[in-house]
N, CA, C and O atoms as a GROMACS GRO file, in nm:
protein
  244
    1UNK      N    1   0.083  -0.120   0.000
    1UNK     CA    2   0.000   0.000   0.000
    1UNK      C    3   0.088   0.126   0.000
    1UNK      O    4   0.066   0.218  -0.079
    2UNK      N    5   0.185   0.129   0.090
    2UNK     CA    6   0.274   0.245   0.100
    2UNK      C    7   0.356   0.261  -0.029
    2UNK      O    8   0.378   0.372  -0.076
    3UNK      N    9   0.400   0.149  -0.085
    3UNK     CA   10   0.480   0.154  -0.207
    3UNK      C   11   0.398   0.212  -0.323
    3UNK      O   12   0.449   0.292  -0.402
    4UNK      N   13   0.272   0.172  -0.331
    4UNK     CA   14   0.183   0.222  -0.435
    4UNK      C   15   0.162   0.372  -0.418
    4UNK      O   16   0.167   0.449  -0.514
    5UNK      N   17   0.137   0.413  -0.293
    5UNK     CA   18   0.116   0.555  -0.262
    5UNK      C   19   0.240   0.636  -0.297
    5UNK      O   20   0.230   0.741  -0.360
    6UNK      N   21   0.358   0.587  -0.256
    6UNK     CA   22   0.483   0.656  -0.284
    6UNK      C   23   0.510   0.666  -0.434
    6UNK      O   24   0.558   0.768  -0.483
    7UNK      N   25   0.478   0.560  -0.506
    7UNK     CA   26   0.496   0.560  -0.651
    7UNK      C   27   0.406   0.664  -0.716
    7UNK      O   28   0.446   0.735  -0.808
    8UNK      N   29   0.281   0.672  -0.667
    8UNK     CA   30   0.186   0.770  -0.721
    8UNK      C   31   0.234   0.912  -0.693
    8UNK      O   32   0.230   0.997  -0.781
    9UNK      N   33   0.278   0.936  -0.570
    9UNK     CA   34   0.327   1.070  -0.532
    9UNK      C   35   0.450   1.105  -0.616
    9UNK      O   36   0.462   1.218  -0.664
   10UNK      N   37   0.539   1.010  -0.634
   10UNK     CA   38   0.660   1.031  -0.714
   10UNK      C   39   0.622   1.068  -0.857
   10UNK      O   40   0.684   1.156  -0.918
   11UNK      N   41   0.522   0.999  -0.911
   11UNK     CA   42   0.474   1.025  -1.047
   11UNK      C   43   0.420   1.167  -1.059
   11UNK      O   44   0.448   1.238  -1.156
   12UNK      N   45   0.342   1.210  -0.958
   12UNK     CA   46   0.288   1.346  -0.956
   12UNK      C   47   0.401   1.447  -0.948
   12UNK      O   48   0.398   1.551  -1.015
   13UNK      N   49   0.499   1.416  -0.867
   13UNK     CA   50   0.615   1.504  -0.850
   13UNK      C   51   0.689   1.522  -0.982
   13UNK      O   52   0.730   1.633  -1.017
   14UNK      N   53   0.707   1.414  -1.055
   14UNK     CA   54   0.776   1.418  -1.184
   14UNK      C   55   0.698   1.506  -1.282
   14UNK      O   56   0.757   1.586  -1.355
   15UNK      N   57   0.565   1.490  -1.283
   15UNK     CA   58   0.480   1.572  -1.371
   15UNK      C   59   0.494   1.720  -1.337
   15UNK      O   60   0.508   1.804  -1.426
   16UNK      N   61   0.489   1.751  -1.207
   16UNK     CA   62   0.501   1.889  -1.160
   16UNK      C   63   0.639   1.944  -1.193
   16UNK      O   64   0.653   2.056  -1.241
   17UNK      N   65   0.740   1.863  -1.167
   17UNK     CA   66   0.880   1.905  -1.184
   17UNK      C   67   0.910   1.944  -1.329
   17UNK      O   68   0.994   2.031  -1.354
   18UNK      N   69   0.843   1.880  -1.423
   18UNK     CA   70   0.865   1.910  -1.565
   18UNK      C   71   0.812   2.049  -1.600
   18UNK      O   72   0.862   2.114  -1.692
   19UNK      N   73   0.711   2.095  -1.524
   19UNK     CA   74   0.650   2.225  -1.551
   19UNK      C   75   0.716   2.340  -1.475
   19UNK      O   76   0.706   2.455  -1.517
   20UNK      N   77   0.783   2.309  -1.366
   20UNK     CA   78   0.838   2.414  -1.280
   20UNK      C   79   0.988   2.400  -1.261
   20UNK      O   80   1.051   2.305  -1.308
   21UNK      N   81   1.044   2.497  -1.192
   21UNK     CA   82   1.186   2.488  -1.155
   21UNK      C   83   1.198   2.380  -1.048
   21UNK      O   84   1.101   2.356  -0.976
   22UNK      N   85   1.311   2.314  -1.037
   22UNK     CA   86   1.328   2.206  -0.939
   22UNK      C   87   1.288   2.242  -0.796
   22UNK      O   88   1.225   2.161  -0.727
   23UNK      N   89   1.326   2.362  -0.750
   23UNK     CA   90   1.294   2.400  -0.612
   23UNK      C   91   1.142   2.412  -0.591
   23UNK      O   92   1.090   2.370  -0.488
   24UNK      N   93   1.073   2.470  -0.688
   24UNK     CA   94   0.927   2.482  -0.679
   24UNK      C   95   0.862   2.344  -0.681
   24UNK      O   96   0.768   2.316  -0.606
   25UNK      N   97   0.914   2.258  -0.767
   25UNK     CA   98   0.863   2.122  -0.776
   25UNK      C   99   0.880   2.045  -0.647
   25UNK      O  100   0.789   1.974  -0.603
   26UNK      N  101   0.997   2.059  -0.586
   26UNK     CA  102   1.024   1.989  -0.459
   26UNK      C  103   0.934   2.038  -0.347
   26UNK      O  104   0.886   1.958  -0.266
   27UNK      N  105   0.909   2.170  -0.342
   27UNK     CA  106   0.822   2.227  -0.240
   27UNK      C  107   0.680   2.173  -0.258
   27UNK      O  108   0.616   2.130  -0.162
   28UNK      N  109   0.632   2.176  -0.381
   28UNK     CA  110   0.497   2.128  -0.412
   28UNK      C  111   0.487   1.979  -0.379
   28UNK      O  112   0.386   1.933  -0.326
   29UNK      N  113   0.592   1.905  -0.411
   29UNK     CA  114   0.596   1.761  -0.383
   29UNK      C  115   0.583   1.735  -0.233
   29UNK      O  116   0.505   1.649  -0.192
   30UNK      N  117   0.659   1.808  -0.152
   30UNK     CA  118   0.654   1.785  -0.007
   30UNK      C  119   0.518   1.824   0.050
   30UNK      O  120   0.468   1.757   0.141
   31UNK      N  121   0.458   1.931  -0.003
   31UNK     CA  122   0.324   1.972   0.042
   31UNK      C  123   0.223   1.864   0.005
   31UNK      O  124   0.142   1.823   0.088
   32UNK      N  125   0.229   1.817  -0.120
   32UNK     CA  126   0.138   1.711  -0.166
   32UNK      C  127   0.155   1.585  -0.083
   32UNK      O  128   0.056   1.522  -0.045
   33UNK      N  129   0.278   1.549  -0.054
   33UNK     CA  130   0.308   1.428   0.023
   33UNK      C  131   0.248   1.440   0.163
   33UNK      O  132   0.188   1.345   0.215
   34UNK      N  133   0.264   1.557   0.224
   34UNK     CA  134   0.209   1.582   0.358
   34UNK      C  135   0.056   1.573   0.356
   34UNK      O  136  -0.004   1.510   0.444
   35UNK      N  137  -0.006   1.635   0.256
   35UNK     CA  138  -0.153   1.631   0.245
   35UNK      C  139  -0.201   1.488   0.227
   35UNK      O  140  -0.296   1.445   0.293
   36UNK      N  141  -0.135   1.414   0.138
   36UNK     CA  142  -0.173   1.274   0.112
   36UNK      C  143  -0.160   1.189   0.237
   36UNK      O  144  -0.250   1.113   0.271
   37UNK      N  145  -0.047   1.202   0.307
   37UNK     CA  146  -0.024   1.124   0.428
   37UNK      C  147  -0.124   1.160   0.538
   37UNK      O  148  -0.171   1.073   0.610
   38UNK      N  149  -0.155   1.289   0.551
   38UNK     CA  150  -0.249   1.335   0.652
   38UNK      C  151  -0.388   1.280   0.623
   38UNK      O  152  -0.456   1.233   0.714
   39UNK      N  153  -0.431   1.286   0.497
   39UNK     CA  154  -0.564   1.236   0.463
   39UNK      C  155  -0.574   1.085   0.480
   39UNK      O  156  -0.677   1.034   0.525
   40UNK      N  157  -0.467   1.012   0.446
   40UNK     CA  158  -0.466   0.867   0.466
   40UNK      C  159  -0.473   0.833   0.615
   40UNK      O  160  -0.542   0.740   0.655
   41UNK      N  161  -0.398   0.909   0.695
   41UNK     CA  162  -0.397   0.889   0.840
   41UNK      C  163  -0.536   0.916   0.898
   41UNK      O  164  -0.582   0.843   0.986
   42UNK      N  165  -0.601   1.020   0.849
   42UNK     CA  166  -0.735   1.055   0.894
   42UNK      C  167  -0.835   0.944   0.862
   42UNK      O  168  -0.915   0.905   0.948
   43UNK      N  169  -0.830   0.893   0.741
   43UNK     CA  170  -0.920   0.784   0.699
   43UNK      C  171  -0.895   0.660   0.783
   43UNK      O  172  -0.989   0.594   0.827
   44UNK      N  173  -0.767   0.629   0.806
   44UNK     CA  174  -0.730   0.512   0.885
   44UNK      C  175  -0.778   0.525   1.029
   44UNK      O  176  -0.835   0.431   1.085
   45UNK      N  177  -0.754   0.641   1.090
   45UNK     CA  178  -0.796   0.661   1.229
   45UNK      C  179  -0.948   0.659   1.241
   45UNK      O  180  -1.002   0.610   1.341
   46UNK      N  181  -1.017   0.710   1.142
   46UNK     CA  182  -1.163   0.709   1.142
   46UNK      C  183  -1.215   0.566   1.133
   46UNK      O  184  -1.310   0.529   1.202
   47UNK      N  185  -1.153   0.487   1.047
   47UNK     CA  186  -1.191   0.347   1.030
   47UNK      C  187  -1.172   0.270   1.161
   47UNK      O  188  -1.259   0.194   1.203
   48UNK      N  189  -1.057   0.292   1.225
   48UNK     CA  190  -1.029   0.226   1.353
   48UNK      C  191  -1.130   0.269   1.459
   48UNK      O  192  -1.180   0.187   1.536
   49UNK      N  193  -1.159   0.399   1.463
   49UNK     CA  194  -1.255   0.452   1.560
   49UNK      C  195  -1.393   0.389   1.540
   49UNK      O  196  -1.459   0.350   1.637
   50UNK      N  197  -1.437   0.381   1.415
   50UNK     CA  198  -1.568   0.321   1.383
   50UNK      C  199  -1.570   0.174   1.425
   50UNK      O  200  -1.670   0.126   1.479
   51UNK      N  201  -1.460   0.104   1.399
   51UNK     CA  202  -1.448  -0.037   1.434
   51UNK      C  203  -1.456  -0.056   1.585
   51UNK      O  204  -1.526  -0.145   1.633
   52UNK      N  205  -1.384   0.027   1.660
   52UNK     CA  206  -1.384   0.019   1.806
   52UNK      C  207  -1.521   0.056   1.863
   52UNK      O  208  -1.568  -0.006   1.958
   53UNK      N  209  -1.584   0.155   1.805
   53UNK     CA  210  -1.717   0.196   1.848
   53UNK      C  211  -1.816   0.081   1.825
   53UNK      O  212  -1.905   0.057   1.906
   54UNK      N  213  -1.798   0.013   1.715
   54UNK     CA  214  -1.883  -0.101   1.680
   54UNK      C  215  -1.861  -0.216   1.778
   54UNK      O  216  -1.957  -0.282   1.820
   55UNK      N  217  -1.736  -0.241   1.814
   55UNK     CA  218  -1.703  -0.349   1.908
   55UNK      C  219  -1.759  -0.320   2.047
   55UNK      O  220  -1.810  -0.409   2.115
   56UNK      N  221  -1.747  -0.194   2.089
   56UNK     CA  222  -1.791  -0.158   2.224
   56UNK      C  223  -1.943  -0.152   2.237
   56UNK      O  224  -1.997  -0.173   2.345
   57UNK      N  225  -2.012  -0.125   2.127
   57UNK     CA  226  -2.158  -0.122   2.132
   57UNK      C  227  -2.213  -0.264   2.115
   57UNK      O  228  -2.138  -0.358   2.089
   58UNK      N  229  -2.343  -0.278   2.130
   58UNK     CA  230  -2.403  -0.411   2.122
   58UNK      C  231  -2.446  -0.448   1.980
   58UNK      O  232  -2.496  -0.558   1.956
   59UNK      N  233  -2.425  -0.356   1.886
   59UNK     CA  234  -2.467  -0.383   1.748
   59UNK      C  235  -2.384  -0.496   1.687
   59UNK      O  236  -2.270  -0.519   1.728
   60UNK      N  237  -2.440  -0.566   1.590
   60UNK     CA  238  -2.367  -0.670   1.518
   60UNK      C  239  -2.324  -0.612   1.384
   60UNK      O  240  -2.408  -0.571   1.304
   61UNK      N  241  -2.196  -0.607   1.360
   61UNK     CA  242  -2.143  -0.545   1.238
   61UNK      C  243  -2.141  -0.647   1.125
   61UNK      O  244  -2.100  -0.615   1.014
   0.00000   0.00000   0.00000
């Protein structure tokens, strides 16, 4: 999963880098990487929270 994500981010970085100066491309790449990692972390933590809430309640998932 991480390898796929990193490959995708790298691909986006290469696309951006072709359009901009290297320093601008690197900055955009790091911002994109941070946003991607933050959103993935948010989705993961939400999934875990929902799972734990489901386990603690009496509902059958």
